[in-house]
Backbone as ProteinMPNN parsed JSONL, in Angstrom:
{"seq_chain_A": "MNFEQARFNMIEQQIRPWDVLDTDVLALLAVVRREDFVPPAYQSIAFMDTAVPLPSTTSPALQHMLEPKVEARLLQELDVRKHERVLEIGAGSGYMAALLGHRAQHVTTLEIDRDLARFARQNLARAGAMNVTVLEADGAAGLPDEGAFDVIVLSGSVADVPAALLGQLKPGGRLVAVVGQWPIMRARLFTRGGEHDFRSVDLFDTVAPRLRNFPEPSRFHF", "coords_chain_A": {"N_chain_A": [[141.029, -23.557, -185.06], [140.172, -26.524, -186.752], [137.12, -27.484, -186.863], [135.517, -29.3, -188.28], [137.299, -31.27, -189.17], [138.186, -32.167, -186.688], [135.795, -33.207, -185.683], [135.321, -35.29, -187.499], [137.554, -36.892, -186.927], [136.955, -37.557, -184.261], [134.676, -39.167, -184.585], [135.653, -41.276, -186.217], [137.958, -42.225, -184.92], [137.463, -42.484, -182.192], [134.729, -43.17, -181.701], [133.62, -45.068, -183.581], [135.493, -47.245, -183.098], [134.541, -47.997, -180.627], [132.481, -49.709, -180.926], [130.256, -48.423, -181.97], [128.26, -48.506, -184.499], [125.957, -47.98, -185.803], [124.546, -46.489, -188.51], [122.803, -44.317, -188.595], [123.153, -43.093, -186.1], [125.867, -42.371, -186.273], [125.746, -40.58, -188.42], [124.187, -38.594, -187.252], [125.883, -37.639, -185.232], [127.679, -36.339, -186.8], [126.264, -34.177, -187.611], [125.104, -32.703, -185.457], [126.425, -30.073, -183.736], [128.872, -30.416, -181.658], [130.736, -28.64, -180.567], [129.296, -26.323, -180.157], [128.006, -26.699, -177.808], [129.763, -26.704, -175.792], [131.449, -25.015, -173.14], [132.992, -21.876, -173.955], [135.687, -21.66, -173.065], [136.579, -24.235, -173.141], [136.494, -25.208, -175.694], [138.577, -26.176, -177.214], [138.938, -28.763, -176.402], [136.681, -30.063, -177.1], [136.201, -32.287, -178.706], [137.725, -34.289, -177.726], [138.613, -37.404, -176.091], [137.408, -37.232, -173.411], [135.871, -36.124, -170.346], [134.178, -33.151, -170.439], [134.572, -30.21, -168.551], [131.937, -28.384, -166.893], [131.528, -25.454, -165.797], [129.987, -23.773, -162.988], [128.295, -21.197, -161.203], [126.495, -21.615, -159.267], [126.619, -24.032, -158.062], [128.466, -26.117, -155.881], [129.706, -28.391, -156.746], [131.592, -29.612, -159.438], [130.35, -30.074, -162.638], [130.138, -32.246, -165.56], [130.298, -32.814, -169.123], [129.592, -35.939, -170.601], [131.958, -38.312, -171.997], [132.429, -38.283, -175.558], [132.261, -40.851, -176.824], [130.877, -42.378, -174.972], [128.37, -41.102, -174.821], [127.54, -41.544, -177.474], [127.437, -44.353, -177.598], [125.467, -44.956, -175.7], [123.277, -43.729, -176.915], [123.033, -45.303, -179.193], [122.404, -47.818, -178.044], [119.926, -47.33, -176.879], [118.161, -46.928, -178.99], [116.176, -45.011, -179.882], [112.944, -44.019, -181.005], [110.902, -42.187, -183.405], [108.321, -41.695, -182.436], [108.486, -41.594, -179.718], [108.54, -40.551, -176.249], [110.908, -38.92, -174.26], [112.747, -38.796, -171.237], [115.324, -37.06, -169.779], [117.779, -37.022, -167.258], [119.814, -34.742, -165.855], [120.768, -32.41, -167.575], [123.028, -30.89, -168.206], [125.083, -29.497, -170.593], [123.223, -29.633, -172.567], [123.747, -31.113, -174.826], [123.426, -33.965, -175.107], [120.654, -34.059, -174.928], [120.011, -32.712, -177.261], [120.902, -34.537, -179.204], [119.184, -36.687, -178.607], [116.77, -35.435, -179.153], [116.702, -35.308, -181.934], [115.937, -37.837, -182.579], [113.637, -38.513, -181.222], [110.111, -37.999, -180.371], [109.567, -36.061, -178.406], [111.614, -34.487, -175.95], [112.193, -34.192, -172.541], [114.292, -32.591, -170.389], [115.966, -32.587, -167.319], [117.544, -30.382, -165.047], [119.347, -29.714, -162.221], [120.996, -27.64, -161.531], [121.057, -24.174, -161.652], [122.562, -22.418, -163.322], [123.508, -24.201, -165.304], [121.103, -25.149, -166.368], [120.174, -22.84, -167.616], [122.26, -22.467, -169.445], [122.022, -24.805, -171.003], [119.466, -24.381, -172.13], [119.954, -22.126, -173.739], [121.853, -23.147, -175.545], [120.397, -25.199, -176.811], [118.303, -23.764, -177.97], [119.728, -22.213, -179.802], [120.585, -24.25, -181.443], [118.254, -24.967, -182.623], [116.545, -26.857, -181.507], [113.577, -27.618, -181.188], [111.862, -29.437, -180.041], [112.668, -30.04, -177.503], [112.533, -29.683, -174.043], [113.768, -27.878, -171.342], [113.926, -28.212, -167.915], [114.402, -26.643, -164.83], [115.112, -28.513, -162.246], [115.126, -30.955, -159.606], [116.182, -34.021, -160.464], [116.102, -36.49, -159.235], [113.777, -37.758, -158.461], [112.524, -38.049, -160.831], [109.828, -37.4, -163.127], [107.049, -37.747, -161.965], [104.437, -36.797, -162.317], [104.02, -36.463, -164.97], [103.211, -38.589, -166.455], [103.964, -41.784, -168.061], [107.143, -42.64, -169.557], [108.745, -43.423, -172.672], [111.472, -43.695, -172.858], [114.135, -43.276, -170.594], [116.924, -41.432, -169.62], [119.823, -41.336, -167.757], [122.133, -39.028, -167.383], [124.728, -39.364, -166.129], [126.245, -40.812, -163.194], [124.921, -43.206, -160.803], [124.459, -44.79, -157.583], [122.579, -46.834, -157.424], [119.712, -47.492, -159.45], [116.774, -45.845, -158.673], [113.699, -47.422, -157.704], [111.434, -45.926, -158.117], [111.977, -44.397, -160.369], [112.27, -46.348, -162.373], [109.658, -47.163, -162.386], [108.431, -45.198, -163.839], [108.594, -45.816, -166.459], [107.086, -46.779, -169.537], [105.426, -49.885, -170.476], [107.664, -51.88, -172.239], [109.411, -49.825, -172.3], [112.668, -48.195, -171.976], [115.473, -47.692, -169.854], [118.533, -46.103, -169.243], [121.602, -46.016, -167.495], [124.604, -45.119, -165.724], [125.95, -47.179, -163.409], [127.016, -47.903, -160.086], [130.003, -47.897, -157.977], [132.817, -45.764, -157.661], [135.991, -47.273, -158.206], [134.583, -48.834, -159.977], [132.233, -49.027, -162.267], [129.328, -49.461, -164.342], [127.709, -49.11, -167.468], [124.3, -49.561, -167.735], [121.435, -51.113, -169.078], [118.022, -50.993, -168.659], [114.956, -52.666, -169.165], [111.464, -52.494, -169.369], [109.016, -54.908, -168.896], [106.199, -56.221, -168.053], [104.01, -54.94, -165.43], [105.518, -55.342, -163.053], [107.82, -56.295, -164.087], [111.036, -56.165, -164.816], [113.937, -56.09, -166.711], [117.498, -56.274, -166.935], [120.628, -55.402, -168.462], [124.13, -55.406, -168.569], [126.103, -53.09, -170.266], [128.673, -51.874, -170.838], [131.863, -51.181, -169.317], [132.563, -48.221, -167.542], [133.194, -44.928, -166.226], [131.533, -42.225, -164.552], [130.611, -38.861, -163.656], [128.865, -38.223, -160.557], [125.314, -37.97, -160.337], [123.395, -35.482, -158.729], [121.822, -35.739, -155.497], [120.8, -38.306, -155.614], [120.26, -41.408, -153.87], [122.837, -42.742, -151.774], [124.637, -45.72, -150.834], [124.514, -46.788, -147.412], [127.181, -46.228, -145.112], [129.291, -48.094, -143.064], [130.603, -47.513, -139.858], [133.234, -48.161, -137.636]], "CA_chain_A": [[140.806, -25.002, -184.971], [139.327, -27.079, -187.799], [136.106, -28.268, -186.153], [135.027, -30.411, -189.097], [138.297, -32.34, -189.117], [138.157, -32.711, -185.323], [134.576, -34.003, -185.569], [135.576, -36.504, -188.27], [138.493, -37.716, -186.153], [136.233, -38.073, -183.099], [133.803, -40.262, -185.02], [136.399, -42.393, -186.794], [139.027, -42.734, -184.053], [136.958, -42.773, -180.849], [133.373, -43.686, -181.587], [133.532, -46.342, -184.311], [136.186, -48.341, -182.401], [133.795, -48.374, -179.423], [131.337, -50.514, -181.393], [129.119, -47.616, -182.416], [128.262, -48.771, -185.936], [124.661, -47.581, -186.335], [124.829, -45.404, -189.449], [121.995, -43.146, -188.24], [123.826, -42.44, -184.98], [127.098, -41.753, -186.777], [125.358, -39.415, -189.21], [123.705, -37.575, -186.318], [127.053, -37.049, -184.58], [128.328, -35.458, -187.774], [125.39, -33.03, -187.858], [124.927, -31.897, -184.238], [127.724, -29.421, -183.527], [129.255, -30.553, -180.253], [131.477, -27.46, -180.123], [128.347, -25.29, -179.763], [127.481, -27.044, -176.492], [130.906, -26.705, -174.867], [131.818, -23.659, -172.73], [134.043, -21.342, -174.831], [137.033, -21.915, -172.546], [136.942, -25.642, -173.336], [136.221, -25.632, -177.064], [139.728, -26.89, -177.77], [138.871, -30.181, -176.038], [135.297, -30.482, -177.341], [136.136, -33.565, -179.407], [138.657, -35.229, -177.116], [138.062, -38.524, -175.331], [137.461, -36.794, -172.021], [134.675, -35.454, -169.835], [134.429, -31.711, -170.503], [134.013, -29.51, -167.382], [130.851, -27.422, -167.072], [131.582, -24.605, -164.599], [128.744, -23.161, -162.531], [128.436, -20.346, -160.017], [125.422, -21.932, -158.323], [126.81, -25.372, -157.526], [129.838, -26.357, -155.418], [130.249, -29.577, -157.409], [131.845, -29.415, -160.85], [129.662, -31.009, -163.523], [130.871, -32.545, -166.787], [129.713, -33.541, -170.244], [130.155, -37.274, -170.745], [132.824, -38.495, -173.147], [131.65, -38.481, -176.789], [132.012, -42.26, -177.138], [129.855, -42.866, -174.038], [127.094, -40.567, -175.294], [127.178, -42.22, -178.716], [127.103, -45.75, -177.33], [124.162, -44.972, -175.029], [122.28, -43.393, -177.923], [122.849, -46.486, -180.036], [121.755, -48.897, -177.3], [118.537, -46.974, -176.572], [117.38, -47.092, -180.22], [115.006, -44.151, -179.716], [112.117, -43.901, -182.208], [110.301, -40.868, -183.606], [107.055, -41.528, -181.714], [108.721, -41.817, -178.286], [108.802, -39.468, -175.301], [112.154, -39.193, -173.545], [113.122, -38.009, -170.062], [116.747, -37.087, -169.43], [118.117, -36.44, -165.96], [121.153, -34.191, -165.957], [120.871, -31.791, -168.899], [124.381, -30.412, -168.472], [125.168, -28.476, -171.647], [122.132, -29.83, -173.513], [124.191, -31.836, -176.027], [122.763, -35.259, -175.198], [119.246, -33.79, -175.218], [119.931, -32.369, -178.686], [120.994, -35.801, -179.936], [117.935, -37.418, -178.376], [115.696, -34.714, -179.808], [116.684, -35.648, -183.352], [115.419, -39.185, -182.768], [112.417, -38.709, -180.438], [109.015, -37.046, -180.558], [109.819, -34.954, -177.48], [112.564, -34.745, -174.87], [112.206, -33.315, -171.367], [115.554, -32.809, -169.695], [115.956, -31.946, -166.006], [118.855, -29.941, -164.575], [119.205, -29.15, -160.882], [121.859, -26.468, -161.425], [120.432, -23.057, -162.349], [123.433, -21.946, -164.406], [123.545, -25.174, -166.386], [119.788, -25.161, -167.017], [120.158, -21.678, -168.512], [123.234, -22.75, -170.504], [121.428, -25.811, -171.887], [118.381, -23.748, -172.881], [120.541, -21.273, -174.767], [122.484, -23.983, -176.564], [119.365, -25.917, -177.563], [117.599, -22.782, -178.796], [120.616, -21.867, -180.914], [120.645, -25.415, -182.335], [116.944, -25.184, -183.224], [115.94, -28.071, -180.942], [112.264, -27.143, -180.766], [111.121, -30.487, -179.332], [113.358, -30.317, -176.24], [112.183, -28.774, -172.951], [114.683, -27.918, -170.199], [113.321, -27.802, -166.651], [115.299, -26.562, -163.674], [114.443, -29.379, -161.281], [115.854, -32.094, -159.046], [115.737, -35.169, -161.243], [116.213, -37.76, -158.518], [112.453, -38.383, -158.411], [111.95, -38.083, -162.165], [108.667, -36.519, -163.324], [105.926, -38.674, -161.777], [103.159, -36.215, -162.702], [103.971, -36.279, -166.424], [102.895, -39.848, -167.12], [105.085, -42.694, -168.296], [108.027, -42.302, -170.665], [109.281, -44.543, -173.449], [112.916, -43.774, -172.627], [114.713, -42.415, -169.556], [118.386, -41.407, -169.701], [120.532, -40.687, -166.657], [123.405, -38.562, -167.944], [125.656, -39.344, -165.012], [126.233, -42.092, -162.491], [124.184, -43.375, -159.544], [124.806, -46.048, -156.919], [121.543, -47.746, -157.917], [118.584, -46.789, -160.062], [115.604, -45.949, -157.787], [112.521, -48.102, -158.239], [110.464, -44.915, -158.534], [112.297, -44.01, -161.741], [111.903, -47.472, -163.234], [108.205, -47.193, -162.452], [107.959, -44.171, -164.765], [108.717, -46.342, -167.814], [105.982, -47.511, -170.151], [105.777, -51.24, -170.891], [108.543, -51.817, -173.4], [110.303, -48.684, -172.162], [114.063, -48.457, -171.642], [116.207, -46.723, -169.034], [119.967, -46.356, -169.244], [122.317, -45.272, -166.461], [125.895, -45.644, -165.274], [125.621, -47.652, -162.064], [128.107, -48.491, -159.32], [130.845, -47.049, -157.139], [134.178, -45.578, -158.134], [136.286, -47.115, -159.635], [133.903, -49.875, -160.762], [130.896, -48.633, -162.705], [128.928, -50.047, -165.622], [126.5, -48.636, -168.129], [123.312, -50.635, -167.63], [120.176, -50.873, -169.772], [116.846, -51.623, -168.058], [113.784, -52.722, -170.033], [110.254, -52.862, -168.629], [108.066, -55.804, -169.545], [104.9, -55.928, -167.452], [103.972, -53.971, -164.333], [106.629, -55.562, -162.127], [108.803, -57.074, -164.838], [112.148, -55.35, -165.293], [115.145, -56.833, -167.056], [118.642, -55.388, -167.112], [121.824, -55.97, -169.072], [125.288, -54.53, -168.501], [126.54, -52.758, -171.618], [130.121, -51.679, -170.9], [132.463, -50.549, -168.149], [132.932, -46.825, -167.697], [132.954, -44.141, -165.009], [130.864, -40.965, -164.858], [130.34, -38.051, -162.467], [127.622, -38.494, -159.854], [124.153, -37.103, -160.363], [123.142, -34.985, -157.385], [120.646, -36.049, -154.686], [120.405, -39.716, -155.657], [120.719, -42.045, -152.627], [124.078, -43.507, -151.71], [124.549, -46.776, -149.825], [124.983, -46.411, -146.077], [128.55, -46.643, -144.814], [129.436, -48.534, -141.684], [131.758, -46.972, -139.133], [133.567, -48.988, -136.472]], "C_chain_A": [[139.85, -25.452, -186.073], [138.303, -28.013, -187.147], [135.645, -29.471, -186.978], [136.014, -31.573, -189.095], [138.308, -32.996, -187.742], [136.939, -33.597, -185.117], [134.746, -35.343, -186.301], [136.496, -37.446, -187.495], [137.823, -38.329, -184.935], [135.398, -39.294, -183.485], [134.615, -41.484, -185.439], [137.393, -43.025, -185.823], [138.559, -43.083, -182.648], [135.671, -43.591, -180.872], [133.185, -44.997, -182.351], [134.26, -47.469, -183.582], [135.501, -48.792, -181.119], [132.492, -49.072, -179.783], [130.083, -49.691, -181.645], [129.129, -47.664, -183.936], [126.926, -48.433, -186.595], [124.86, -46.355, -187.238], [124.011, -44.146, -189.139], [122.624, -42.374, -187.083], [125.083, -41.725, -185.453], [126.786, -40.508, -187.601], [124.894, -38.271, -188.316], [124.873, -36.879, -185.623], [127.799, -36.1, -185.508], [127.548, -34.167, -187.985], [125.276, -32.114, -186.642], [126.295, -31.375, -183.797], [128.09, -29.428, -182.034], [129.941, -29.303, -179.73], [130.549, -26.337, -179.672], [127.751, -25.532, -178.379], [128.564, -27.05, -175.415], [131.186, -25.267, -174.432], [132.994, -23.153, -173.563], [135.455, -21.658, -174.358], [137.509, -23.333, -172.824], [136.698, -26.125, -174.76], [137.371, -26.425, -177.667], [139.72, -28.376, -177.42], [137.477, -30.762, -176.293], [135.208, -31.885, -177.925], [137.093, -34.605, -178.839], [137.922, -36.308, -176.331], [138.18, -38.224, -173.842], [136.139, -36.164, -171.637], [134.962, -33.961, -169.743], [133.799, -31.017, -169.298], [132.921, -28.515, -167.775], [130.784, -26.541, -165.828], [130.227, -23.988, -164.288], [129.03, -22.297, -161.318], [127.419, -20.713, -158.946], [125.569, -23.315, -157.709], [128.253, -25.55, -157.074], [130.502, -27.512, -156.148], [130.414, -29.303, -158.904], [131.133, -30.502, -161.656], [130.457, -31.185, -164.81], [129.921, -33.049, -167.869], [130.365, -34.917, -170.291], [131.073, -37.328, -171.971], [131.988, -38.761, -174.396], [131.324, -39.946, -177.067], [130.949, -42.851, -176.217], [128.481, -42.386, -174.475], [126.622, -41.319, -176.543], [126.739, -43.655, -178.472], [125.734, -45.848, -176.643], [123.043, -44.681, -176.024], [121.991, -44.595, -178.815], [122.065, -47.572, -179.307], [120.281, -48.609, -177.023], [117.616, -47.113, -177.779], [116.065, -46.315, -180.141], [114.286, -44.002, -181.058], [111.351, -42.581, -182.212], [109.001, -40.653, -182.832], [107.246, -41.517, -180.201], [108.993, -40.528, -177.508], [109.988, -39.865, -174.431], [112.28, -38.253, -172.35], [114.608, -38.174, -169.842], [116.934, -36.437, -168.078], [119.578, -36.037, -165.999], [121.387, -33.57, -167.315], [122.285, -31.366, -169.223], [124.372, -29.298, -169.492], [124.008, -28.556, -172.626], [122.501, -30.673, -174.717], [123.485, -33.181, -176.177], [121.282, -35.08, -175.507], [119.053, -33.432, -176.685], [119.997, -33.623, -179.547], [119.694, -36.588, -179.818], [116.772, -36.765, -179.124], [115.587, -35.007, -181.297], [116.011, -36.995, -183.609], [114.044, -39.398, -182.127], [111.322, -37.747, -180.868], [109.235, -35.82, -179.684], [110.759, -35.411, -176.383], [112.34, -33.713, -173.771], [113.486, -33.615, -170.614], [115.589, -31.965, -168.424], [117.375, -31.582, -165.593], [118.685, -29.213, -163.247], [119.969, -27.843, -160.722], [121.293, -25.321, -162.272], [121.265, -22.57, -163.528], [123.421, -22.902, -165.585], [122.197, -25.284, -167.094], [119.693, -24.008, -168.008], [121.08, -21.919, -169.717], [122.651, -23.746, -171.515], [120.32, -25.207, -172.739], [118.926, -22.908, -174.027], [121.137, -22.105, -175.897], [121.448, -24.675, -177.44], [118.565, -24.973, -178.451], [118.437, -22.413, -180.011], [120.695, -23.008, -181.933], [119.302, -25.715, -182.991], [116.235, -26.432, -182.735], [114.579, -27.716, -180.346], [111.48, -28.177, -179.965], [111.818, -30.915, -178.047], [112.976, -29.246, -175.224], [113.159, -28.967, -171.808], [113.945, -27.409, -168.974], [114.395, -27.738, -165.58], [114.62, -27.317, -162.536], [115.407, -30.436, -160.788], [115.322, -33.352, -159.723], [115.722, -36.481, -160.501], [114.877, -38.498, -158.443], [111.822, -38.505, -159.789], [110.856, -37.049, -162.319], [107.396, -37.355, -163.176], [104.587, -38.13, -162.232], [102.987, -36.081, -164.216], [103.636, -37.562, -167.173], [104.141, -40.671, -167.377], [105.853, -42.284, -169.552], [108.458, -43.574, -171.386], [110.748, -44.786, -173.128], [113.285, -42.824, -171.505], [116.229, -42.564, -169.618], [118.935, -40.69, -168.482], [121.917, -40.307, -167.174], [124.41, -38.308, -166.831], [125.528, -40.668, -164.292], [125.408, -42.03, -161.21], [124.65, -44.677, -158.902], [123.859, -47.152, -157.376], [120.445, -46.902, -158.535], [117.368, -46.939, -159.15], [114.423, -46.63, -158.467], [111.488, -47.099, -158.742], [110.716, -44.454, -159.958], [111.927, -45.114, -162.716], [110.392, -47.535, -163.422], [107.617, -46.147, -163.38], [108.173, -44.565, -166.229], [107.405, -46.953, -168.269], [106.381, -48.974, -170.337], [106.552, -51.198, -172.211], [109.535, -50.672, -173.337], [111.691, -49.086, -171.712], [114.636, -47.318, -170.8], [117.669, -47.095, -169.073], [120.629, -45.451, -168.217], [123.686, -45.901, -166.264], [125.746, -45.925, -163.783], [126.866, -48.211, -161.386], [128.847, -47.467, -158.5], [132.224, -46.933, -157.775], [135.101, -46.592, -157.459], [135.579, -48.134, -160.517], [132.478, -49.431, -161.047], [130.622, -49.283, -164.059], [127.704, -49.325, -166.169], [125.521, -49.8, -168.184], [122.012, -50.207, -168.305], [119.073, -51.687, -169.114], [115.702, -51.581, -169.065], [112.587, -53.184, -169.213], [109.386, -53.775, -169.479], [106.672, -55.477, -169.07], [105.046, -54.966, -166.292], [105.166, -54.109, -163.399], [107.767, -56.347, -162.786], [109.86, -56.15, -165.428], [113.348, -56.253, -165.553], [116.284, -55.839, -167.251], [119.792, -56.146, -167.743], [122.941, -54.942, -168.946], [125.854, -54.342, -169.898], [128.058, -52.654, -171.738], [130.584, -51.041, -169.605], [132.826, -49.103, -168.48], [132.848, -46.175, -166.33], [132.326, -42.82, -165.44], [130.652, -40.19, -163.572], [128.971, -38.384, -161.879], [126.539, -37.473, -160.204], [123.8, -36.719, -158.928], [121.824, -35.495, -156.82], [120.108, -37.466, -154.855], [120.971, -40.411, -154.423], [122.019, -42.804, -152.809], [123.922, -44.602, -150.659], [125.094, -46.3, -148.496], [126.383, -46.952, -145.86], [128.659, -46.981, -143.337], [130.72, -47.937, -141.078], [131.982, -47.801, -137.884], [134.329, -48.142, -135.451]], "O_chain_A": [[138.821, -24.814, -186.296], [138.586, -29.187, -186.91], [135.409, -30.546, -186.426], [135.607, -32.733, -189.026], [138.424, -34.216, -187.628], [137.03, -34.628, -184.45], [134.363, -36.394, -185.786], [136.245, -38.649, -187.419], [138.082, -39.485, -184.6], [135.414, -40.316, -182.799], [134.291, -42.606, -185.051], [137.646, -44.227, -185.893], [139.191, -43.897, -181.975], [135.541, -44.581, -180.152], [132.635, -45.949, -181.797], [133.702, -48.559, -183.453], [135.833, -49.846, -180.575], [131.52, -49.024, -179.028], [128.97, -50.207, -181.544], [129.901, -46.959, -184.585], [126.776, -48.583, -187.808], [125.295, -45.303, -186.769], [124.471, -43.032, -189.391], [122.629, -41.143, -187.085], [125.329, -40.583, -185.064], [127.481, -39.498, -187.492], [125.18, -37.107, -188.597], [124.852, -35.661, -185.446], [128.469, -35.172, -185.056], [128.094, -33.179, -188.476], [125.343, -30.892, -186.774], [127.207, -32.155, -183.522], [127.668, -28.562, -181.268], [129.752, -28.936, -178.571], [130.959, -25.482, -178.886], [127.066, -24.664, -177.838], [128.294, -27.369, -174.257], [131.165, -24.37, -175.274], [133.91, -23.923, -173.853], [136.336, -21.901, -175.183], [138.706, -23.611, -172.752], [136.695, -27.331, -175.008], [137.152, -27.262, -178.543], [140.411, -29.167, -178.061], [137.134, -31.821, -175.769], [134.24, -32.6, -177.666], [137.251, -35.684, -179.411], [136.761, -36.143, -175.957], [138.939, -38.864, -173.115], [135.377, -35.722, -172.497], [135.889, -33.55, -169.045], [132.611, -31.208, -169.038], [132.974, -27.892, -168.835], [130.047, -26.858, -164.894], [129.428, -23.715, -165.183], [129.897, -22.617, -160.505], [127.472, -20.184, -157.835], [124.725, -23.728, -156.913], [129.175, -25.177, -157.799], [131.73, -27.607, -156.17], [129.489, -28.821, -159.558], [131.293, -31.693, -161.39], [131.338, -30.383, -165.121], [128.879, -33.633, -167.574], [131.565, -35.044, -170.045], [130.974, -36.491, -172.868], [130.94, -39.402, -174.306], [130.215, -40.252, -177.506], [130.197, -43.733, -176.632], [127.529, -43.166, -174.501], [125.451, -41.683, -176.652], [125.772, -44.12, -179.075], [124.936, -46.727, -176.972], [121.987, -45.312, -175.98], [120.838, -44.867, -179.149], [121.163, -48.179, -179.884], [119.474, -49.535, -176.94], [116.425, -47.385, -177.621], [114.985, -46.881, -180.31], [114.919, -43.876, -182.107], [111.173, -41.943, -181.175], [108.622, -39.505, -182.599], [106.263, -41.437, -179.465], [109.577, -39.571, -178.016], [110.067, -40.988, -173.933], [111.961, -37.067, -172.441], [115.104, -39.295, -169.729], [116.316, -35.414, -167.785], [120.466, -36.875, -166.154], [122.12, -34.127, -168.131], [122.715, -31.462, -170.372], [123.729, -28.269, -169.288], [123.821, -27.647, -173.435], [121.644, -30.929, -175.562], [122.998, -33.504, -177.261], [120.711, -35.862, -176.266], [118.046, -33.803, -177.288], [119.24, -33.761, -180.508], [119.17, -37.092, -180.812], [115.902, -37.451, -179.661], [114.494, -34.959, -181.86], [115.567, -37.266, -184.725], [113.358, -40.366, -182.456], [111.563, -36.805, -181.624], [109.11, -34.685, -180.144], [110.715, -36.559, -175.941], [112.303, -32.511, -174.034], [113.74, -34.761, -170.241], [115.279, -30.774, -168.451], [118.3, -32.375, -165.765], [117.966, -28.217, -163.162], [119.625, -27.025, -159.869], [121.077, -25.483, -163.473], [120.731, -22.336, -164.612], [123.335, -22.473, -166.736], [122.158, -25.493, -168.307], [119.188, -24.18, -169.117], [120.724, -21.615, -170.855], [122.77, -23.556, -172.725], [120.236, -25.483, -173.936], [118.423, -22.971, -175.149], [120.941, -21.794, -177.072], [121.596, -24.733, -178.66], [118.188, -25.339, -179.565], [117.916, -22.311, -181.122], [120.85, -22.771, -183.131], [119.21, -26.616, -183.824], [115.418, -27.008, -183.454], [114.455, -27.535, -179.135], [110.525, -27.821, -179.275], [111.592, -32.02, -177.553], [113.081, -28.051, -175.502], [113.362, -30.09, -171.348], [113.4, -26.305, -168.986], [115.198, -28.659, -165.435], [113.668, -26.82, -161.935], [116.38, -30.772, -161.463], [114.152, -33.702, -159.57], [115.361, -37.504, -161.082], [114.85, -39.726, -158.368], [110.705, -39.008, -159.914], [110.919, -35.966, -161.737], [106.734, -37.642, -164.173], [103.675, -38.909, -162.51], [101.94, -35.641, -164.69], [103.764, -37.616, -168.396], [105.239, -40.301, -166.962], [105.306, -41.677, -170.472], [108.527, -44.652, -170.795], [111.215, -45.925, -173.122], [112.803, -41.692, -171.464], [116.752, -43.678, -169.662], [118.551, -39.554, -168.204], [122.77, -41.172, -167.377], [124.874, -37.186, -166.627], [124.787, -41.549, -164.727], [125.22, -40.968, -160.617], [125.171, -45.561, -159.583], [124.288, -48.266, -157.678], [120.271, -45.736, -158.182], [116.96, -48.068, -158.875], [114.181, -46.435, -159.658], [110.75, -47.385, -159.685], [109.769, -44.15, -160.684], [111.339, -44.851, -163.765], [109.906, -47.915, -164.487], [106.425, -46.196, -163.683], [107.962, -43.755, -167.132], [106.693, -47.572, -167.478], [107.574, -49.276, -170.355], [106.131, -50.553, -173.171], [110.4, -50.546, -174.204], [111.889, -50.161, -171.146], [114.323, -46.146, -171.009], [118.018, -48.269, -168.951], [120.275, -44.281, -168.079], [123.902, -47.066, -166.595], [125.452, -45.026, -162.996], [127.671, -48.899, -162.013], [128.404, -46.33, -158.338], [132.733, -47.892, -158.355], [135.012, -46.767, -156.244], [135.934, -48.287, -161.686], [131.621, -49.459, -160.164], [131.538, -49.608, -164.814], [126.786, -48.975, -165.427], [125.87, -50.895, -168.626], [121.548, -49.081, -168.124], [119.164, -52.911, -169.018], [115.503, -50.571, -169.74], [112.681, -54.148, -168.454], [109.063, -53.463, -170.626], [106.024, -54.575, -169.6], [106.051, -54.266, -166.167], [105.76, -53.109, -162.996], [108.572, -56.983, -162.104], [109.614, -55.447, -166.408], [113.72, -57.072, -164.713], [116.066, -54.705, -167.678], [119.922, -57.36, -167.586], [122.73, -53.753, -169.184], [126.061, -55.311, -170.628], [128.661, -53.263, -172.621], [129.794, -50.433, -168.882], [133.333, -48.809, -169.563], [132.462, -46.832, -165.363], [132.556, -42.35, -166.555], [130.525, -40.789, -162.504], [128.046, -38.771, -162.593], [126.808, -36.281, -160.348], [123.897, -37.544, -158.019], [120.842, -35.664, -157.543], [119.063, -37.795, -154.295], [122.055, -40.05, -153.965], [122.269, -43.419, -153.846], [123.166, -44.44, -149.702], [126.028, -45.5, -148.453], [126.729, -48.018, -146.369], [128.178, -46.243, -142.477], [131.766, -47.879, -141.724], [131.038, -48.111, -137.157], [134.706, -48.644, -134.392]]}, "name": "protein", "num_of_chains": 1, "seq": "MNFEQARFNMIEQQIRPWDVLDTDVLALLAVVRREDFVPPAYQSIAFMDTAVPLPSTTSPALQHMLEPKVEARLLQELDVRKHERVLEIGAGSGYMAALLGHRAQHVTTLEIDRDLARFARQNLARAGAMNVTVLEADGAAGLPDEGAFDVIVLSGSVADVPAALLGQLKPGGRLVAVVGQWPIMRARLFTRGGEHDFRSVDLFDTVAPRLRNFPEPSRFHF"}
């Protein structure tokens, strides 16, 4: 397989048409080798417009890498800067953390699944991502003991973003997540103003696998 041609096609045929036009983001996607973050059995679909499965022996639920165009669009909307600290929830393969690491001062990424945390660590070490830390942890509560973050990324979907997570943003900080219920979900960007001032804007419609242990709305039974 010609990975360089596949990468070029991914950028030009999937990502640019999805309004990802930031030249720094496009250049980064050309540099970070997505195929190195995909399980060997799925390398043939590493650049396709699909969520790549991430098998695990320690979790009953199958996890996935987000589609390349979704990752790229979220990266563009967050506009991460070199002085910023980033928290990611849902490390998966480590690919999104690697992208974030190129733009941030430091990235902490949380992964509840033991196999995937190990997989992400190996991939990030091989990619030379020295400013990314992978923690095996339940990310539903964030990292309240680590101070406030400039950017928080939920690499998966939730019914709603918990107030406790929003509270871990610095003033001016941004949080992005895919919010809603199947089949209607939207990528949403939250920005913190003052202590109790949060603004949100819907970015685009998409669907994404659920992050584990986040609250779901109660269901009524008759």
